[in-house]
C-alpha positions in Angstrom: 25.1 82.6 1.6 24.0 79.9 -0.7 21.4 80.8 -3.4 20.4 77.1 -3.9 16.7 76.5 -3.7 15.7 73.5 -1.6 13.4 71.0 -3.1 10.5 70.1 -0.9 9.8 66.4 -0.9 6.3 65.0 -1.5 6.0 61.4 -0.4 3.6 58.9 -1.9 1.6 56.0 -0.5 2.8 52.4 -0.3 0.3 50.0 -1.8 1.0 46.6 -3.3 4.8 47.0 -3.2 4.6 50.3 -5.3 4.5 54.0 -4.5 1.4 55.5 -6.1 0.1 59.0 -5.6 -3.1 59.4 -3.8 -6.1 58.9 -6.1 -7.5 62.1 -4.7 -4.3 64.1 -5.4 -4.4 65.5 -1.9 -1.3 66.2 0.1 -0.7 67.9 3.4 2.4 69.5 5.0 4.4 67.7 7.7 6.2 69.8 10.3 8.4 69.1 13.2 7.3 69.8 16.8 8.4 73.4 16.4 6.4 74.0 13.3 9.3 73.8 10.8 8.2 72.4 7.4 9.7 68.9 6.7 7.9 67.5 3.7 4.5 66.9 2.1 2.7 63.6 2.6 0.0 62.1 0.5 -3.5 62.2 2.0 -5.1 58.8 1.2 -8.6 58.6 0.0 -11.4 55.9 0.2 -10.2 54.6 -3.2 -6.7 54.2 -1.8 -8.0 52.2 1.1 -9.9 49.9 -1.3 -6.7 49.5 -3.4 -4.6 48.7 -0.3 -7.1 46.1 1.0 -7.3 44.5 -2.5 -3.5 44.3 -2.5 -3.4 42.8 1.0 -6.0 40.2 0.1 -4.1 39.2 -3.1 -0.9 38.8 -1.1 -2.5 36.9 1.8 -2.5 33.5 0.1 1.2 33.4 -0.7 2.3 35.0 2.6 0.1 32.7 4.8 1.2 29.6 2.9 4.9 30.4 3.2 6.8 28.3 5.8 7.2 29.8 9.2 11.0 29.7 8.7 10.7 31.6 5.4 8.5 34.3 7.0 11.0 34.6 9.8 13.9 35.1 7.4 12.0 37.7 5.5 11.3 39.7 8.7 14.9 39.3 9.8 15.9 40.9 6.5 13.6 43.8 7.2 15.4 44.3 10.6 18.8 44.2 8.8 17.7 47.0 6.5 16.2 49.0 9.4 19.7 48.8 11.0 21.2 50.0 7.7 19.1 53.1 7.7 19.4 53.7 11.4 20.8 57.3 11.2 17.9 58.4 8.9 15.4 56.9 11.3 17.1 58.6 14.2 16.9 62.0 12.5 13.2 61.5 11.6 12.2 60.3 15.0 14.0 63.2 16.6 12.3 65.7 14.4 8.9 64.0 14.5 8.7 63.5 18.3 10.8 66.4 19.4 13.3 64.3 21.4 17.0 64.6 21.7 19.3 62.5 19.4 20.3 60.2 22.2 16.6 59.4 23.0 15.8 59.0 19.3 18.7 56.5 19.1 17.3 54.4 21.9 13.8 54.5 20.2 15.2 53.3 16.9 17.3 50.6 18.5 14.3 49.4 20.5 12.3 49.3 17.2 14.9 47.2 15.5 15.1 44.8 18.5 11.3 44.5 18.5 11.2 43.6 14.9 13.8 40.9 15.5 11.8 39.7 18.5 8.7 39.1 16.4 10.7 37.7 13.5 12.0 35.1 16.0 8.4 34.0 16.9 7.3 32.9 13.4 8.5 29.3 13.7 7.5 29.0 17.4 3.8 30.1 17.2 2.4 26.7 16.2 4.3 24.9 19.0 3.4 27.4 21.8 -0.1 28.3 20.7 -1.1 25.0 19.2 -2.1 21.8 21.1 -2.7 18.1 20.9 -6.0 17.8 22.7 -6.8 14.8 25.0 -10.2 13.4 23.8 -12.3 10.3 24.6 -12.5 8.0 21.7 -10.3 6.6 18.9 -9.3 10.0 17.5 -6.4 12.4 17.3 -7.4 16.0 18.0 -5.2 18.9 17.1 -5.6 22.7 17.5 -3.6 24.7 15.0 -3.2 28.5 14.9 -4.0 30.1 11.6 -3.6 33.7 10.4 -6.8 35.7 10.6 -6.4 37.4 7.1 -6.3 41.1 6.2 -5.8 43.3 9.2 -6.5 47.1 9.3 -4.2 48.9 11.6 -4.5 52.4 12.9 -1.0 53.1 14.0 -0.3 55.0 17.3 -0.3 58.8 16.9 2.4 59.7 19.3 5.0 56.9 18.9 5.9 57.3 15.2 8.3 54.3 14.9 8.4 52.1 18.0 4.6 52.1 18.3 4.2 51.5 14.6 6.6 48.5 14.6 4.9 47.1 17.7 1.5 46.9 16.0 2.7 45.9 12.5 5.4 43.3 13.1 3.1 40.8 15.0 0.5 41.0 12.2 3.1 39.9 9.6 4.7 37.4 11.9 1.5 35.4 12.2 1.1 35.2 8.4 -1.6 37.9 8.1 -1.3 40.9 5.8 -1.8 44.5 6.8 -3.2 47.9 5.7 -1.7 50.5 8.0 -2.7 54.1 8.5 0.3 55.9 9.9 0.5 58.7 12.5 -1.0 61.7 10.8 1.2 64.3 12.2 4.4 62.1 12.5 4.4 60.1 9.3 8.0 60.3 8.2 9.3 57.2 10.0 6.4 55.2 8.6 7.2 56.5 5.1 10.9 55.5 5.5 9.8 52.1 6.8 7.7 51.6 3.7 10.9 52.2 1.6 12.6 49.6 3.7 9.8 47.1 3.1 9.8 47.8 -0.6 13.5 47.0 -0.9 13.5 44.0 1.4 12.3 40.5 0.6 8.8 41.2 1.8 6.3 40.4 -1.1 4.4 43.4 -2.4 1.0 43.8 -0.8 1.9 42.0 2.5 2.2 45.4 4.2 0.6 48.5 2.8 1.1 51.9 4.4 -1.2 54.9 4.0 -0.7 58.4 5.2 -3.7 60.5 6.3 -6.1 60.9 9.1 -7.3 57.9 11.1 -10.5 59.7 11.8 -11.3 59.6 8.1 -9.7 56.4 6.9 -10.5 54.3 9.9 -14.2 54.2 9.2 -13.6 52.8 5.7 -11.3 50.1 7.0 -13.9 49.2 9.7 -16.7 48.8 7.2 -14.8 47.1 4.4 -16.1 43.6 3.9 -12.7 42.2 3.0 -10.9 43.3 6.2 -10.9 40.5 8.8 -9.7 42.4 11.8 -9.2 46.0 13.0 -6.6 47.4 15.4 -8.0 50.8 16.4 -5.0 51.9 18.5 -4.5 55.2 16.6 -8.1 56.2 16.7 -9.4 58.7 19.2 -10.9 56.9 22.2 -14.3 58.6 21.6 -14.3 57.2 18.0 -13.6 53.6 18.9 -17.2 52.7 19.7 -18.3 53.9 16.3 -15.6 51.9 14.6 -16.8 48.8 16.5 -20.3 49.4 15.3 -19.2 49.8 11.7 -17.1 46.7 11.9 -20.0 44.7 13.3 -21.7 45.0 9.9 -19.1 42.6 8.4 -18.5 40.6 11.6 -14.8 41.4 11.9 -12.6 41.2 14.9 -12.0 44.5 16.6 -9.1 44.5 19.1 -9.6 45.9 22.5 -7.1 48.7 23.2 -6.6 51.0 26.2 -7.9 54.6 26.1 -4.4 56.0 26.6 -1.5 55.1 24.3 0.5 52.2 25.8 4.1 52.5 26.9 5.7 51.1 23.8 9.1 50.8 25.6 7.7 48.0 27.7 8.6 44.4 26.8 6.8 42.9 23.8 4.1 40.4 24.6 3.0 37.2 22.9 -0.6 38.3 23.5 -0.3 40.5 20.4 0.4 37.4 18.3 -2.7 35.7 19.7 -4.8 38.6 18.5 -4.2 37.9 14.9 -4.7 34.1 15.0 -7.7 31.8 14.6 -7.7 28.4 16.2 -8.6 25.5 13.9 -9.3 22.2 15.5 -9.0 19.0 13.5 -10.2 15.5 14.5 -8.7 12.4 12.8 -9.6 8.8 13.4 -6.8 6.6 14.7 -5.4 4.0 12.3 -6.6 5.9 9.2 
């Protein structure tokens, strides 16, 4: 019998490319589906939400101004690093979601493939979703998709990795930046994803990942004046109307999501990219 004492891990938040402790000092235990202790996770506070939004806003200018090709290469690099830590993700998904190793492997592989799928869209968005508009008169008229800004994302509660990737990757692919609240009970894959993001080419602040309760943090994201859009997927269906009312105070976009969590194994959809884009139409006189 070994007399070695195991050291319990206490994970931090991911804000602005760094790993700070929660301002509140709060942590909570994370267990597997059988109740076995896995680690401690930081419980983000309102101050942490404000810091994450500030970091996302600061990073938005550079990320949105980067070429579509560059954004695609950065996201491909994230996918490469996801692949490199595949076994760790498999173990964490298996423990978090209570699935067998084979099922966990298929979930992780689908998550990597989905990240690649969205990375491949970065330099195609303008062509597919933009337009040259037919108009009467001596003008050119173009409609160009532009990123919406800072997006608050309440990640799915059940699908700890594939669901998270499915809501985060399209935000980044469009050129927006994100503040994500991970699954409260299944945060370990999100924490490991934050480590992947921190060691990839993704600029600090483009994606910020908070651990804690969506029921607490979602309200602060919804009412924050510097958040441009909110994805309430991970909120309780009964709380989404309240989030929409709070978001109305700052006239932000609130995505419509189904009451039940979607089947994340279904094929990805370009509609998620449209949700994080604004259409800018430009008129230009001919011959000028």
